[in-house]
C-alpha positions as CSV (number, residue, x, y, z in Angstrom):
1,M,-7.1,-100.4,59.0
2,D,-10.3,-98.5,59.8
3,V,-12.7,-97.4,57.1
4,D,-15.2,-94.7,57.4
5,L,-18.0,-96.0,55.1
6,E,-19.9,-92.7,55.0
7,S,-17.1,-90.5,53.8
8,G,-14.9,-93.1,52.1
9,I,-11.9,-92.1,54.4
10,V,-9.2,-94.6,55.0
11,A,-7.5,-94.2,58.4
12,A,-4.0,-95.7,59.0
13,E,-3.4,-97.6,62.3
14,R,-0.4,-99.8,61.4
15,D,3.1,-98.6,61.2
16,S,3.3,-98.7,57.4
17,V,0.4,-98.8,54.9
18,A,-0.2,-98.2,51.2
19,V,-3.1,-96.4,49.8
20,D,-4.8,-95.9,46.5
21,A,-4.0,-92.8,44.6
22,E,-5.9,-90.7,42.2
23,P,-4.4,-90.4,38.7
24,G,-1.4,-88.1,38.7
25,F,-0.7,-88.6,42.4
26,A,2.0,-90.7,44.0
27,A,1.2,-92.5,47.2
28,Q,4.1,-93.1,49.6
29,E,4.5,-95.1,52.8
30,W,4.9,-93.2,56.1
31,E,5.1,-94.4,59.7
32,G,2.0,-93.6,61.6
33,S,0.5,-91.4,58.9
34,L,-0.7,-91.5,55.3
35,E,0.1,-88.9,52.7
36,V,-0.5,-88.4,49.0
37,L,1.9,-86.2,47.1
38,P,0.7,-84.0,44.3
39,P,2.2,-83.7,40.9
40,S,4.8,-81.0,40.0
41,P,3.8,-77.5,41.3
42,A,4.5,-76.2,37.8
43,S,1.3,-77.9,36.6
44,F,-0.7,-77.8,39.8
45,S,-1.1,-75.2,42.5
46,P,-2.4,-76.9,45.6
47,V,-5.1,-75.9,48.0
48,G,-3.6,-78.5,50.2
49,P,-3.6,-82.0,51.6
50,Q,-6.6,-83.1,53.5
51,R,-6.4,-84.7,56.9
52,Q,-8.2,-87.1,59.1
53,G,-6.5,-87.8,62.3
54,D,-2.8,-88.4,61.4
55,G,-3.5,-89.3,57.8
56,V,-3.2,-86.9,54.9
57,I,-5.4,-88.5,52.3
58,G,-6.2,-86.0,49.5
59,W,-5.2,-82.8,47.8
60,T,-7.2,-80.1,46.2
61,G,-6.0,-77.5,43.8
62,T,-6.5,-74.2,42.0
63,Q,-4.4,-72.0,39.7
64,G,-4.8,-68.8,41.7
65,E,-2.6,-66.6,39.5
66,D,-4.7,-63.5,40.2
67,L,-3.6,-63.5,43.8
68,A,0.1,-64.0,43.1
69,D,0.9,-60.3,43.3
70,V,-0.2,-60.1,46.9
71,I,1.6,-63.3,48.1
72,P,5.0,-62.4,49.6
73,E,8.2,-64.3,48.8
74,W,8.0,-66.4,52.0
75,A,4.6,-67.8,51.0
76,D,6.0,-70.5,48.8
77,L,2.6,-72.2,48.5
78,S,3.9,-75.1,46.5
79,S,5.8,-76.4,49.6
80,I,2.9,-76.3,52.0
81,G,2.2,-79.8,53.4
82,A,5.5,-81.2,52.1
83,S,7.6,-80.0,55.0
84,E,5.8,-81.7,57.9
85,S,3.5,-84.5,58.7
86,R,1.7,-85.1,62.0
87,G,3.0,-88.6,62.0
88,G,6.7,-87.6,62.1
89,A,9.1,-84.9,63.3
90,A,8.7,-81.3,62.1
91,G,10.4,-80.8,58.8
92,D,10.8,-84.5,57.9
93,R,10.4,-85.4,54.3
94,L,8.5,-88.4,53.0
95,P,10.6,-91.4,52.1
96,Q,11.6,-91.4,48.4
97,S,10.7,-95.1,47.8
98,S,7.1,-95.8,46.7
99,P,5.1,-98.7,45.3
100,S,4.5,-98.7,41.6
101,A,1.2,-97.8,40.0
102,E,0.6,-101.4,39.0
103,A,1.2,-102.6,42.6
104,L,-1.2,-100.0,43.9
105,A,-3.9,-101.0,41.3
106,Q,-3.4,-104.7,42.2
107,Q,-3.6,-103.9,45.9
108,R,-6.9,-102.0,45.3
109,M,-8.4,-104.8,43.3
110,S,-7.5,-107.4,45.9
111,S,-8.5,-105.5,49.0
112,A,-12.2,-105.4,50.0
113,D,-11.8,-102.9,52.9
114,R,-10.4,-100.1,50.8
115,H,-12.2,-97.3,49.0
116,V,-11.0,-95.0,46.3
117,I,-10.0,-91.7,47.8
118,E,-11.9,-88.8,46.2
119,P,-10.2,-85.4,46.7
120,V,-12.6,-82.8,48.2
121,L,-12.9,-79.8,45.8
122,H,-12.6,-77.1,48.4
123,P,-12.3,-76.6,52.2
124,R,-15.1,-75.3,54.4
125,I,-14.0,-71.7,54.7
126,E,-16.7,-70.2,56.9
127,T,-14.9,-70.6,60.3
128,S,-11.6,-69.3,58.9
129,F,-13.4,-66.5,57.1
130,Y,-15.0,-65.3,60.4
131,Q,-11.6,-65.5,62.2
132,M,-9.7,-63.6,59.5
133,E,-12.5,-61.1,59.1
134,R,-12.3,-60.3,62.8
135,R,-8.6,-59.7,62.4
136,R,-9.1,-57.5,59.4
137,L,-11.8,-55.4,61.0
138,K,-9.7,-54.9,64.1
139,R,-6.8,-53.6,62.0
140,A,-9.1,-51.4,60.0
141,S,-10.9,-49.9,63.0
142,V,-7.8,-49.2,65.1
143,G,-5.2,-48.5,62.4
144,Q,-1.5,-48.3,62.8
145,Q,0.2,-46.3,65.5
146,R,0.9,-42.7,64.6
147,E,3.2,-40.2,66.4
148,K,0.6,-37.4,66.3
149,R,-2.8,-38.6,67.4
150,L,-6.1,-36.7,67.2
151,Y,-5.8,-35.1,70.6
152,F,-2.5,-33.5,69.4
153,H,-4.4,-31.8,66.5
154,V,-7.2,-30.6,68.9
155,K,-4.6,-29.1,71.1
156,E,-2.9,-27.5,68.1
157,A,-6.2,-26.1,66.9
158,G,-7.0,-24.6,70.3
159,V,-3.6,-22.9,70.6
160,T,-4.1,-21.5,67.1
161,V,-7.5,-20.0,68.0
162,V,-6.1,-18.4,71.2
163,L,-3.1,-16.9,69.3
164,L,-5.2,-15.5,66.5
165,L,-7.9,-14.0,68.7
166,T,-5.2,-12.5,71.0
167,A,-3.4,-11.0,68.0
168,S,-6.7,-9.6,66.7
169,N,-7.3,-7.7,70.0
170,V,-3.7,-6.8,70.7
171,F,-3.0,-5.3,67.3
172,N,-6.6,-3.9,67.0
173,I,-7.1,-5.4,63.5
174,D,-9.6,-3.2,61.6
175,R,-12.8,-5.3,61.2
176,N,-14.5,-2.6,59.2
177,W,-12.4,-3.4,56.2
178,K,-14.2,-5.2,53.4
179,W,-13.6,-8.7,54.7
180,D,-17.0,-9.9,53.5
181,Q,-15.9,-9.5,49.9
182,L,-13.0,-12.0,50.5
183,T,-15.2,-14.8,51.8
184,F,-14.0,-16.9,48.9
185,I,-10.6,-17.3,50.7
186,P,-11.8,-19.5,53.5
187,V,-14.1,-21.3,51.0
188,V,-11.2,-22.2,48.8
189,V,-9.0,-23.2,51.8
190,S,-11.9,-25.4,53.1
191,V,-12.3,-27.1,49.8
192,V,-8.6,-27.8,49.6
193,L,-8.5,-29.2,53.1
194,L,-11.5,-31.4,52.5
195,S,-10.2,-32.6,49.1
196,M,-6.7,-33.4,50.6
197,T,-8.4,-35.4,53.4
198,A,-10.6,-37.3,51.1
199,L,-7.7,-38.1,48.8
200,S,-5.4,-39.2,51.6
201,T,-8.0,-41.5,53.2
202,Y,-8.9,-43.0,49.8
203,S,-5.3,-43.9,49.0
204,K,-4.6,-45.0,52.6
205,P,-7.8,-46.0,54.3
206,E,-6.6,-45.8,57.9
207,H,-7.8,-43.5,60.7
208,I,-10.5,-42.2,58.3
209,M,-12.8,-40.9,61.1
210,A,-9.8,-39.2,62.9
211,E,-8.6,-37.6,59.7
212,F,-12.0,-36.1,58.9
213,A,-12.5,-35.0,62.5
214,R,-9.1,-33.2,62.2
215,C,-10.3,-31.6,58.9
216,W,-13.6,-30.4,60.6
217,I,-11.6,-28.9,63.5
218,Y,-9.1,-27.1,61.2
219,M,-12.0,-25.8,59.1
220,G,-13.8,-24.6,62.2
221,V,-10.7,-22.8,63.4
222,L,-10.3,-21.1,60.0
223,W,-13.9,-19.9,59.9
224,L,-14.1,-19.0,63.6
225,T,-11.1,-16.7,63.3
226,W,-12.4,-15.3,60.0
227,V,-15.8,-14.2,61.3
228,Y,-14.5,-13.1,64.7
229,D,-15.4,-9.5,65.4
230,P,-15.3,-8.2,69.0
231,D,-17.4,-5.2,68.0
232,K,-20.3,-7.5,67.2
233,H,-20.2,-9.4,70.5
234,P,-23.3,-8.7,72.7
235,T,-22.6,-6.6,75.7
236,G,-23.9,-9.4,77.9
237,C,-24.7,-13.0,77.4
238,V,-28.0,-13.4,75.6
239,A,-30.5,-16.2,75.4
240,V,-29.9,-18.8,72.7
241,Q,-32.6,-19.1,70.1
242,F,-35.0,-22.0,70.8
243,Q,-33.2,-22.6,74.2
244,P,-34.0,-19.6,76.4
245,E,-32.4,-21.2,79.4
246,L,-29.0,-21.3,77.7
247,K,-26.8,-18.2,77.5
248,S,-24.3,-17.3,74.7
249,C,-21.6,-14.7,74.6
250,L,-20.8,-15.4,70.9
251,S,-21.9,-13.4,67.9
252,Q,-24.4,-14.8,65.5
253,A,-21.7,-15.8,62.9
254,E,-19.5,-17.4,65.6
255,G,-22.4,-19.4,67.0
256,D,-23.2,-20.6,63.5
257,V,-19.6,-21.8,62.9
258,L,-19.3,-23.4,66.2
259,G,-22.7,-25.2,65.8
260,W,-21.6,-26.4,62.3
261,V,-18.4,-27.8,63.7
262,L,-20.2,-29.6,66.6
263,V,-22.8,-31.1,64.2
264,T,-20.1,-32.5,61.8
265,L,-18.0,-33.8,64.6
266,T,-21.1,-35.5,66.2
267,A,-22.0,-37.1,62.8
268,T,-18.4,-38.3,62.3
269,L,-18.4,-39.8,65.8
270,A,-21.7,-41.6,65.2
271,L,-20.4,-43.0,61.9
272,H,-17.2,-44.1,63.7
273,L,-19.2,-45.9,66.4
274,L,-21.2,-47.7,63.7
275,V,-18.4,-48.7,61.4
276,N,-15.5,-49.2,63.8
277,V,-17.2,-50.3,67.0
278,L,-20.7,-51.8,66.5
279,Y,-19.9,-53.6,63.2
280,P,-16.7,-55.3,64.5
281,A,-18.4,-56.1,67.7
282,A,-21.2,-57.8,65.8
283,V,-18.7,-59.9,63.8
284,E,-16.7,-60.7,67.0
285,N,-19.8,-62.0,68.8
286,G,-21.2,-63.9,65.9
287,F,-24.5,-61.9,65.6
288,W,-24.6,-62.6,61.8
289,G,-25.4,-66.3,61.8
290,N,-25.2,-67.0,58.1
291,G,-24.0,-63.5,57.4
292,F,-21.2,-64.9,55.2
293,E,-24.0,-65.7,52.7
294,W,-26.5,-62.9,52.9
295,F,-24.3,-60.0,54.1
296,W,-20.8,-60.6,52.8
297,R,-22.1,-62.6,49.8
298,L,-19.3,-65.1,50.1
299,R,-19.2,-67.1,46.9
300,E,-16.8,-69.7,45.5
301,V,-15.3,-68.7,42.1
302,E,-16.6,-71.0,39.4
303,G,-13.9,-73.1,37.9
304,E,-11.4,-72.1,40.6
305,P,-11.8,-74.4,43.6
306,G,-10.5,-72.9,46.9
307,V,-10.9,-69.3,45.6
308,F,-13.8,-67.2,47.0
309,T,-15.0,-63.7,46.5
310,Y,-17.0,-61.5,49.0
311,R,-18.0,-58.0,49.8
312,P,-15.7,-56.7,52.6
313,E,-18.3,-54.0,53.8
314,G,-21.3,-56.2,53.1
315,W,-24.2,-54.4,51.3
316,F,-22.1,-51.2,51.2
317,S,-19.2,-52.6,49.2
318,C,-18.8,-51.3,45.6
319,R,-16.8,-54.3,44.5
320,R,-16.0,-57.9,45.4
321,R,-12.7,-59.0,46.7
322,R,-10.9,-62.4,46.5
323,I,-9.7,-64.7,49.3
324,Q,-8.0,-68.0,49.1
325,Y,-6.8,-70.7,51.5
326,T,-4.0,-72.9,50.4
327,G,-3.0,-75.7,52.7
328,E,-3.9,-78.8,54.7
329,V,-7.5,-79.6,55.5
330,D,-9.1,-82.0,58.0
331,V,-11.5,-83.9,55.7
332,S,-13.7,-85.1,58.6
333,T,-14.7,-81.5,59.2
334,G,-13.6,-79.8,56.0
335,L,-11.8,-77.1,58.0
336,P,-8.3,-75.8,57.5
337,D,-6.0,-77.9,59.8
338,G,-2.3,-78.0,59.7
339,E,0.1,-75.8,57.6
340,G,-1.5,-73.4,55.2
341,A,-1.6,-70.0,53.7
342,W,-4.4,-67.4,53.6
343,V,-4.5,-64.5,51.1
344,A,-7.1,-61.7,51.0
345,D,-6.6,-58.9,48.5
346,T,-8.4,-56.1,50.4
347,Y,-6.3,-53.2,51.8
348,H,-6.6,-54.4,55.3
349,G,-6.5,-58.1,54.3
350,E,-3.4,-60.2,55.0
351,A,-1.2,-62.8,53.4
352,M,-0.6,-65.2,56.2
353,R,1.4,-68.4,56.2
354,G,1.3,-70.6,59.3
355,Y,-0.6,-73.2,61.1
356,W,-4.3,-73.8,61.7
357,E,-6.5,-75.8,64.1
358,Q,-10.0,-76.6,62.9
359,G,-10.2,-73.4,60.9
360,V,-8.6,-71.1,63.5
361,P,-5.1,-69.6,62.8
362,V,-2.7,-70.5,65.5
363,A,1.0,-69.9,66.2
364,P,3.4,-70.1,64.6
365,A,2.4,-67.8,61.8
366,F,3.9,-65.1,59.7
367,A,1.7,-62.4,58.0
368,R,1.8,-59.2,56.0
369,Q,-1.0,-56.7,55.6
370,V,-1.6,-56.5,51.9
371,G,-2.1,-52.7,51.6
372,T,0.9,-51.7,53.7
373,S,4.3,-52.9,54.7
374,A,3.1,-54.0,58.1
375,V,4.4,-57.4,59.0
376,F,3.4,-59.3,62.1
377,V,4.3,-62.7,63.5
378,K,2.7,-65.2,65.9
379,L,5.0,-67.2,68.1
380,C,4.8,-69.3,71.2
381,V,6.4,-68.6,74.6
382,G,6.6,-71.2,77.4
383,I,5.4,-70.0,80.8
384,V,6.3,-71.3,84.3
385,S,4.5,-69.5,87.0
386,N,4.4,-69.8,90.8
387,R,2.4,-66.6,91.4
388,G,-1.1,-66.5,92.8
389,E,-2.9,-65.4,89.6
390,D,-4.5,-68.2,87.6
391,L,-2.7,-68.8,84.3
392,V,-5.8,-68.7,82.2
393,K,-8.5,-66.8,84.1
394,E,-6.2,-64.1,85.4
395,L,-3.7,-63.8,82.6
396,N,-3.8,-60.0,82.6
397,A,-4.7,-59.6,86.3
398,Y,-2.7,-58.6,89.4
399,H,-3.3,-59.5,93.0
400,W,-2.8,-56.5,95.3
401,K,-1.3,-58.8,97.9
402,P,1.6,-60.8,96.4
403,R,1.6,-64.5,97.1
404,A,3.2,-67.6,95.7
405,R,1.4,-70.8,94.8
406,E,2.3,-74.1,96.3
407,T,1.8,-75.7,92.9
408,V,3.6,-74.4,89.8
409,Q,1.6,-73.6,86.7
410,Y,2.8,-74.5,83.2
411,G,1.5,-73.1,79.9
412,E,2.3,-72.1,76.4
413,A,1.2,-68.6,75.4
414,Q,0.5,-67.6,71.8
415,V,1.6,-64.1,71.2
416,E,1.2,-62.0,68.1
417,T,3.5,-59.0,67.6
418,S,4.4,-56.5,64.9
419,I,8.0,-56.6,63.6
420,T,8.2,-54.1,60.8
421,G,6.3,-51.5,58.8
422,G,3.3,-50.0,60.6
423,Y,2.9,-51.1,64.2
424,F,-0.6,-51.7,65.6
425,P,-1.4,-50.3,69.1
426,F,-3.1,-53.6,70.2
427,L,0.1,-55.6,69.5
428,P,1.8,-57.4,71.0
429,L,-1.2,-59.4,72.2
430,C,-1.2,-62.6,74.2
431,E,-4.1,-64.4,72.7
432,R,-4.5,-67.7,74.5
433,V,-2.7,-70.1,76.8
434,T,-2.6,-73.9,76.6
435,C,-2.0,-75.4,80.1
436,F,0.2,-78.4,80.8
437,D,0.7,-80.5,83.9
438,S,4.5,-80.3,83.9
439,L,7.5,-79.2,81.9
440,E,7.5,-82.7,80.4
441,G,4.5,-81.7,78.3
442,L,5.4,-78.0,77.9
443,A,9.0,-78.2,76.7
444,P,8.4,-80.5,73.7
445,R,5.5,-78.3,72.5
446,V,7.7,-75.2,72.7
447,K,10.5,-76.9,70.9
448,M,8.1,-78.0,68.1
449,N,6.7,-74.6,67.6
450,V,10.1,-72.9,67.5
451,T,11.1,-75.4,64.8
452,R,7.9,-74.7,62.9
453,L,8.4,-71.0,63.0
454,H,11.9,-71.0,61.7
455,S,10.8,-73.5,59.0
456,L,8.3,-70.9,57.9
457,L,11.0,-68.3,57.7
458,G,13.2,-70.5,55.6
459,A,15.8,-71.2,58.3
460,P,17.6,-74.6,58.5
461,K,15.8,-77.1,60.6
462,A,17.4,-77.4,64.1
463,E,15.9,-78.6,67.3
464,P,16.3,-76.0,70.1
465,R,18.9,-77.0,72.7
466,E,19.1,-73.7,74.5
467,A,16.5,-72.1,76.7
468,L,16.1,-68.3,77.3
469,I,14.3,-67.7,80.6
470,Y,12.9,-64.2,81.1
471,V,12.5,-63.1,84.7
472,H,10.2,-60.0,84.7
473,G,10.1,-57.1,87.1
474,F,7.6,-55.4,89.4
475,N,4.1,-54.5,88.3
476,C,4.0,-57.1,85.5
477,S,1.2,-59.5,84.6
478,I,1.8,-62.9,83.1
479,A,0.5,-61.7,79.7
480,Y,2.6,-58.6,79.7
481,A,5.8,-60.6,80.4
482,A,5.0,-63.0,77.6
483,E,4.3,-60.1,75.2
484,R,7.6,-58.3,76.0
485,L,9.6,-61.5,75.5
486,A,7.8,-62.4,72.3
487,Q,8.4,-58.9,70.9
488,F,12.1,-59.2,71.7
489,M,12.4,-62.7,70.2
490,A,10.6,-61.7,67.0
491,L,12.2,-58.3,66.5
492,G,15.7,-59.8,67.1
493,R,15.1,-62.9,64.9
494,M,16.6,-65.1,67.6
495,P,18.3,-68.1,66.1
496,G,16.3,-71.3,66.0
497,H,18.4,-73.2,68.6
498,V,17.0,-70.9,71.4
499,A,13.5,-71.4,72.9
500,A,11.8,-68.7,74.9
501,F,10.3,-69.2,78.4
502,V,8.9,-66.8,81.0
503,Y,9.4,-67.4,84.8
504,S,6.6,-65.4,86.3
505,W,6.8,-64.7,90.0
506,A,4.5,-62.8,92.4
507,A,5.1,-59.3,91.1
508,S,1.8,-57.7,92.2
509,R,1.1,-54.2,90.9
510,A,2.0,-50.5,91.5
511,G,1.4,-49.5,95.0
512,A,2.6,-52.7,96.7
513,Y,6.4,-52.3,96.1
514,D,7.5,-53.0,99.6
515,E,5.1,-56.0,100.0
516,V,6.4,-57.5,96.7
517,R,10.1,-57.0,97.6
518,N,9.6,-58.5,101.1
519,A,7.6,-61.5,99.6
520,I,10.4,-62.5,97.2
521,P,11.9,-65.1,99.6
522,Q,8.6,-66.9,99.9
523,G,8.8,-68.0,96.2
524,A,12.4,-69.1,96.4
525,G,13.3,-72.3,94.6
526,G,10.9,-71.9,91.6
527,L,13.5,-70.6,89.2
528,S,16.1,-73.2,90.1
529,E,13.5,-76.0,89.8
530,M,12.6,-74.6,86.4
531,V,16.2,-74.8,85.2
532,R,16.5,-78.3,86.5
533,G,13.3,-79.4,84.7
534,L,14.5,-77.8,81.4
535,A,17.7,-79.8,81.7
536,E,15.7,-83.0,82.1
537,Q,13.9,-82.1,78.8
538,G,17.1,-81.9,76.8
539,F,18.1,-78.3,77.1
540,E,21.9,-78.3,77.5
541,T,22.3,-74.5,77.9
542,V,20.3,-71.9,79.7
543,H,20.3,-68.1,79.4
544,L,18.8,-65.8,82.0
545,L,17.4,-62.4,81.0
546,V,16.4,-60.4,84.1
547,H,14.6,-57.1,84.3
548,S,14.2,-54.6,87.1
549,L,13.1,-56.1,90.5
550,G,13.5,-59.6,89.0
551,T,17.1,-59.0,89.8
552,Q,16.4,-59.6,93.5
553,V,14.6,-62.8,92.6
554,V,17.7,-64.1,90.9
555,L,20.1,-62.9,93.6
556,H,18.0,-64.7,96.1
557,E,18.3,-67.9,94.0
558,I,22.1,-67.8,93.4
559,P,22.8,-70.5,96.1
560,L,20.1,-72.8,94.7
561,L,21.3,-72.2,91.1
562,E,24.8,-73.2,92.1
563,K,23.4,-76.7,92.8
564,V,21.5,-77.2,89.5
565,V,23.9,-75.7,86.8
566,S,27.4,-76.7,85.9
567,P,30.2,-74.5,87.2
568,V,32.1,-72.4,84.7
569,G,34.8,-74.5,83.0
570,A,33.2,-77.8,84.0
571,S,30.5,-80.1,82.8
572,V,28.4,-82.0,85.3
573,K,26.1,-84.7,83.9
574,G,22.5,-83.8,84.2
575,R,23.2,-80.1,84.8
576,P,22.9,-77.4,82.1
577,S,25.5,-74.7,81.6
578,L,24.4,-71.1,82.3
579,A,25.8,-69.4,79.2
580,T,24.7,-65.8,79.9
581,L,23.3,-64.0,82.9
582,T,22.0,-60.6,81.7
583,F,20.4,-57.9,83.9
584,M,18.3,-55.0,82.4
585,N,17.9,-51.9,84.6
586,A,18.6,-54.0,87.7
587,D,16.6,-52.9,90.8
588,A,18.8,-54.3,93.5
589,P,21.0,-52.7,96.2
590,R,24.4,-51.9,94.7
591,E,26.5,-53.3,97.5
592,R,24.6,-56.6,97.6
593,F,24.8,-57.1,93.8
594,L,28.6,-56.4,93.8
595,D,29.1,-58.9,96.7
596,L,27.4,-61.6,94.7
597,V,29.3,-60.9,91.4
598,P,32.1,-63.5,92.1
599,R,29.5,-66.2,92.8
600,M,27.6,-65.3,89.6
601,L,30.8,-65.5,87.6
602,G,31.3,-68.9,89.1
603,I,28.2,-70.3,87.4
604,A,27.6,-67.9,84.4
605,G,29.8,-68.0,81.4
606,H,29.1,-64.3,80.8
607,L,27.6,-61.6,83.0
608,T,26.2,-58.5,81.5
609,A,24.4,-55.5,82.9
610,Y,22.6,-52.9,80.8
611,N,22.5,-49.9,83.1
612,D,21.0,-46.4,82.8
613,K,21.8,-43.6,85.2
614,T,18.7,-41.7,84.0
615,D,16.2,-44.5,84.7
616,G,13.2,-42.8,86.4
617,A,11.8,-46.0,88.0
618,L,15.2,-46.8,89.6
619,F,15.4,-43.2,90.8
620,L,12.0,-43.6,92.6
621,S,13.2,-46.9,94.0
622,E,16.3,-45.1,95.5
623,I,14.1,-42.4,96.9
624,R,11.9,-45.0,98.5
625,N,14.9,-46.8,100.0
626,G,16.4,-43.6,101.5
627,R,18.5,-41.9,98.9
628,P,20.9,-39.9,98.9
629,F,22.6,-42.4,101.3
630,S,25.0,-44.6,99.3
631,K,23.4,-47.9,100.5
632,A,20.2,-46.9,98.8
633,L,21.7,-46.7,95.3
634,T,20.7,-49.4,92.9
635,F,23.0,-51.3,90.7
636,G,21.0,-50.4,87.6
637,T,22.2,-46.8,87.7
638,L,25.9,-47.8,88.0
639,V,27.7,-46.6,84.8
640,D,31.1,-45.6,86.2
641,P,32.5,-48.8,87.7
642,G,36.1,-47.5,87.5
643,N,35.3,-45.1,90.4
644,T,32.5,-46.8,92.2
645,G,32.6,-50.6,92.0
646,L,34.8,-52.4,89.5
647,G,37.8,-52.4,91.9
648,H,35.6,-54.0,94.6
649,I,34.4,-56.6,92.1
650,A,38.0,-57.3,91.0
651,R,39.1,-58.0,94.5
652,K,36.2,-60.3,95.1
653,D,36.9,-62.1,91.8
654,A,40.6,-62.5,92.7
655,E,39.6,-64.1,96.0
656,H,37.2,-66.4,94.1
657,E,39.9,-67.5,91.7
658,A,42.4,-68.2,94.5
659,S,39.8,-70.4,96.3
660,S,38.4,-72.2,93.2
661,N,41.4,-72.3,90.9
662,D,39.2,-70.7,88.2
663,H,41.5,-68.8,85.9
664,L,38.8,-67.4,83.6
665,G,38.9,-64.2,85.5
666,L,36.9,-61.0,85.2
667,E,38.4,-59.4,82.1
668,N,36.2,-60.7,79.4
669,R,33.2,-62.2,81.3
670,F,31.6,-59.2,83.0
671,D,30.4,-56.2,80.9
672,I,28.5,-53.1,81.8
673,I,26.6,-51.4,79.0
674,D,25.7,-47.7,79.4
675,C,22.3,-47.1,77.9
676,A,21.9,-43.5,78.7
677,A,22.4,-42.5,75.0
678,M,19.4,-44.6,73.9
679,D,16.4,-42.5,72.9
680,Q,14.7,-44.4,70.1
681,N,11.5,-46.1,71.3
682,V,12.3,-45.1,74.8
683,S,9.6,-43.8,77.2
684,S,10.2,-40.8,79.5
685,V,10.6,-43.2,82.4
686,R,13.4,-45.0,80.6
687,H,12.9,-48.3,82.4
688,C,11.5,-50.9,80.0
689,Y,12.6,-50.5,76.4
690,F,14.8,-53.6,75.8
691,S,12.1,-55.2,73.6
692,L,11.5,-52.2,71.3
693,N,14.8,-50.4,70.9
694,T,16.3,-52.2,67.9
695,T,19.8,-51.4,68.8
696,I,19.5,-53.1,72.2
697,V,17.5,-55.9,70.7
698,A,20.2,-56.6,68.1
699,D,22.9,-56.4,70.8
700,L,21.1,-58.9,73.1
701,T,20.6,-61.2,70.2
702,E,24.3,-61.2,69.5
703,L,25.0,-61.9,73.1
704,I,22.4,-64.6,73.7
705,G,22.0,-66.2,70.3
706,R,25.5,-66.0,69.0
707,G,27.6,-66.0,72.2
708,R,29.6,-62.8,71.5
709,G,31.1,-60.7,74.3
710,A,30.8,-56.9,74.3
711,A,34.2,-56.5,72.7
712,Q,33.1,-58.5,69.7
713,R,29.7,-57.0,69.2
714,D,29.3,-54.5,66.3
715,R,27.3,-51.7,67.9
716,L,29.4,-51.2,71.1
717,I,32.4,-49.1,71.8
718,R,34.7,-49.4,74.9
719,L,34.6,-46.1,76.9
720,R,37.9,-46.5,78.7
721,N,40.9,-48.8,78.1
722,G,41.3,-51.6,80.6
723,E,37.6,-51.5,81.7
724,N,34.7,-53.5,80.4
725,L,32.5,-50.4,80.2
726,F,30.8,-49.9,76.9
727,S,28.3,-47.6,75.2
728,F,26.3,-47.8,72.0
729,L,27.1,-46.3,68.7
730,C,24.0,-44.4,68.0
731,V,22.6,-41.0,66.7
732,P,20.1,-39.0,68.8
733,R,16.7,-39.1,67.2
734,F,16.4,-35.3,66.8
735,V,19.5,-35.2,64.5
736,R,18.4,-34.9,60.8
């Protein structure tokens, strides 16, 4: 037993210890840790247990009823800290037996090396406040994605001006009529436009500067067309007043209107730079020092420990807002550490429940923006990379010349992504990567965080026993691959028994397609070794999700995968089963892919291809490889296997069955899904939309997470009897 005499903290070293408890608390024994349980949540709403090392030694509390209306249903604050202890497995509860109060009192009186534990009244919130304020300001300055952005309105206004001026000249509108007496018309319209803009930005304070810029542009168009009079134009360009060197071909009224528009737009832009660029940058770089005191006026609410108020816009705020942290605290630093919830009642504030490390929110976490329905989640993705780029320093970088590393890199990426409501343009975002020496350190960390995430979502506790490996395509950085996989996992709510990993190979960037394709054999063996390593870490089942040019990586590894996974219908000790092998927009020669289908069916329980004959990237690949010759066609554009390939596959499969006595056959183990009808969240290139199109996301989740073949999945329909060719049940986006 170690005692910190300065702080009065008791640290547990032995397997089982007992500790003094404050009145109303029940102390309980716990292997390797120390925890004090609070009274019933009905009478006490906790700020959270406080930690030192592995020991939870105190609890602080507040009522916090004023913030209850912004706390979502999943933020069951009364359960925080009771679901997990650092001394045990995730989700384990404390033992029910505990020493009596008398025994504890006797123990305290007889022990000279123990000190009474005094609960700290509130956590140190400054570090967390800065972190959460940065997040809030980023959401406020960028705003949610919109279908029509400012440039669309500028283009629309320009077209309107051209059309009106053209009509005025073509139809020779009489400008001598008493237009001046009707000036109140544009005045009234301008007031209405300005009032509507002010009202909409007040009720929904997002894209404020863009909304006012659009208002100025529309008002400028209105007034410019109203004062336009070709008869008043100068016969030649005249010198501009105060600027003789400049020439103008506009009338005096038109020049005044245009000048007014430019002045208001410039002022709006300057205000935008100040509020949405300079101010967030100052907060991001910590220029404020003690700004939480003198600028934001951060104050703790008297009589409500753990609840603070502050001014979100500093000196310019009209009212104070409330923030609260409820959760575990490291008493040695006073910072939030462990599971906890943060609630800020500003429009762009968030109600977040998740995990914290020394005041910094980390994955897994689940959050909702208070003023909108936007929900975003932080989750962890394992990364195994044999590419040349450094896993930390070059997370978003590409090397022009593709090369594979001699040593494999291992890391865990924390990715935040939107899942419903308003989507933010900067999400998904790969925020940081923690490096490990091997899969022996990485795999347990990923398992732990998957369990934590599903515990936050209220799912039953289950240790992941299946690994989903995403093999990305060409022109893809490590961060981009992790972001796409995290978006897919979060949007599909993949079941908790599946953990996500990225296998990142030397994909280089656009412009080096031939070099990348020719360098694929140099990195051979990395994927199969990853599968072997995951099996050693307790993963019994593996799923491969392959996109684009990653198909050729997998095809090259088929002989090696045959040596590390169990054959279909058999179980080999130490080898995982390959439950699903799924190809998205496969960029591989059609003939080569079809030749390897029997071997893939020999090791994969289910083979699925999501193909799209309108894929623009695959069309360019075919052109590069010599289309229209048949050998240049890619497998990813094959959507009519009855005429072009399925018979060939069946013959090969029959030969494979005869030689291996495998009677599982082709009928229900190889599906081709035609994605040509997909147009929701699909770019014009139609090549990488599997992580955003919710129909495909849900279908993949049924396949990988629940093991359902295409015939059993809800959103698919068989196109022809006797063939495993399917299409989605979907409605075009333009149908109303």
